[in-house]
C-alpha positions, 0 to 999 in steps of 0.5 A: 339694908337686909338681904332677902335671905335674912328675912325668909329665914325667921319666917321659915322657922317660925312656920316650922315651929307652929307645924311641930307644936300642932302635931304635938297637940293633935298626938296628945288629944288623940284617944288610945284605942289600944288601952280601952279595947278588951281582948276578943273572948275565945268562942266555947262552940265551934261549928264543924260541918254537921257535928258541934265541937265543944270546948269548955273549961276544966273538961275534966269534971265531965266523967266518961263512959265506954259503949258497950255491947248488949245481946238483945233481940232486934224489934221492928216497930209498926203500926196498924189497926185491930180487924175481925178474923175472916175465918171466924165470920159467918153470914146470917142467911135466910133460905127463903126469900121474902120481907123481913117481918121483925128484926130482933138484934142489931149492929153490935149486938152480942148474940148466942147460937140458936138465938132468934134474930129475925122473922122472914115472911116468904111466899116459898114457904106456901110453895114448898108446903104445897109440895109437901101436901101433894107428896103426902097424898101421893105416898098415901095413894101408892100405899093404898095401891101396893096394899091392893096389888099384893092381895091380887098377887096372893090370889093369883089374879096379877103378875109379879111385874105388876106388883114390882111396879107398885112397890117401885111407885111407893118407894119414889112416893116415899122418896118425894115426901122425905125430899118435901119434908127436908125442904120445909125444915131448910126454910125453917118450917114446921110441918105440923104448924105451917105458916108464911113466916120463917124464924131465922136463928143465929148460927154461931156465938159472936158479935153483929158487925154487919147489918145488911137489912132493916125491918120491912126490908128484903131478906134471902138469897139468890142464884147470884148470891149475897152477902147474908142479911147479917154478919156475926163475928167470933172475936175471941181472936182477932187480927192486927193488920200492919203496914211494913215498909219494903226495907223491912220486910227481910225481917218479918216471918211467918210464925214470928212473935209481936207485942201488941199494945194499944192507946186503949189499955196503957202499960198492957202487952198483947202476945200475937203471931204473924200469920200472913205477909201480903204479897203485894205492895202498896204502889204509892207507900211502898208497905205490905199488909202484915197480919198478926193473930192476937187472942182476945179474951173478954173482947178487949181489942175492938175492931177499928182500934189503933195498935203498935206492933213490936215484931221481936227478931227470931235470934238475939244480936249484938248491939251498942249501948250506953247509959241513958244520961250519956244521951242529949235529946236536942230538936227531935234528934239524939246526940252523944258527946265524944272527947277529943284533943285539947279538952274538946268534945264533939257532939254526934248524932245517933240513932237510938232504939229501946231501953235496955236492962241497967238503964242503958239505951240501945244505939242503933247507928252513930257509936261503935262498941268501945267508944267513949262518951260523956257520962252526962250529957246534958250537963256539958251542953248546959255549960257549954251554952252559959259560956 
C-alpha cells in the first residue's frame, strides 16, 4: 500500500510542469512593442514665452547680417483732411436788406472779383434815394441863399454874421448831399439810374464754399450780424487739419515741414508747414488738432479729401536698420531671427519704420545696432514649417 506522500508527489510535479509551459507559451505570443515603435522625433520649433526658438538642420546655410546705424530724420505719421484757410474766406454781403430777386452763382462755382453774383430787391434803396433827393434840394436852396446874402452884404444891407450863417448852411447842405450819395454807393445804387434793385458783386476771386440763401430768400445784414449770403474761399492755399496724440506732441513744432499724401494722387507728395498746434486736447481721443498750411496750385486739393501727413523731425537721429529680407511679416507683425547656441534661432518681434536707401528697413524698437540677424528670414521660417 502506497503512502499518501507518494501519491501527492506526481500530482504536484505535473501541475508545476503545466504552469511552466503555460508561462512559456504566453511569453512566446506577446508582441514586441519595443521593436515596432519608432523613436519619437525631436520638435523643430519650441515655444519659449512670447518668442519662438527655431531649430533647423544645417543652420550654417542661413547667412547672418549685422544691423547697422543710419542717421535719418525721424518721421511722425498722422492722418487728417483738407479744410479751407479761414483767413482766405470772404463773405458776400448785401448791405441792403431785402429779397433775392436773382441768384447768378451756386455752391461750388468758381467766381472772379467783380462778377455779379445776385440781385436784391430792397426797400432800403427807396429810403436812401429819398434822403438823397432831399439833400440835393437842400443844397440847391442853400446855394441860392448864400448867393443872395453875398449880394446884400456887398450892398451893406446885411451884417457879416448873416453872411457867415448862410455860408455855414451851404457847407452843411453840401456835407449832407455827399453822405446821401455815399449811402447810395454803399447800397450799390447808381444815383443817376435809381431803382429798387441792388446788384451784389463778388469781392474776391475764389470758390463758393457756403451758400446761405436761395432765390426769393431774404438777404442782407442786421445789427445782430450775419454769416453772409455766400462765402467765397481762395483755395490757392488750404489747411490740412490732423489729429496728433498727446504722446507725440513733443515732436511737433511750429514751422516744421510735413509731406502730404492723398489717396486721390498716388505717389504725389505735397509740401506743407505746421502753422498752428491746438491748445486743447480732445477729452475722449486725447489728441490735439495740428494745422498744416499747404500751397494748392491748380486747386488740386479739394476740401474734405483724406490726407496722410509725414511730419519730419527737426534734426537727424541715429536709427537701427537691417536689410528688408531680414524682416518677417507674420500676422500683421514684424519679426527678425537672432542666432543662438546649438544651431537655434530666436524669433524676435520688432517695430519697423520707413524704407531707407540701400534696401534697408528702419527698426524703431526690438533690435540694437550690431546685433546679428538671419539675412533671409522668410526662408528660415519656411524651412522650420516644413520640418
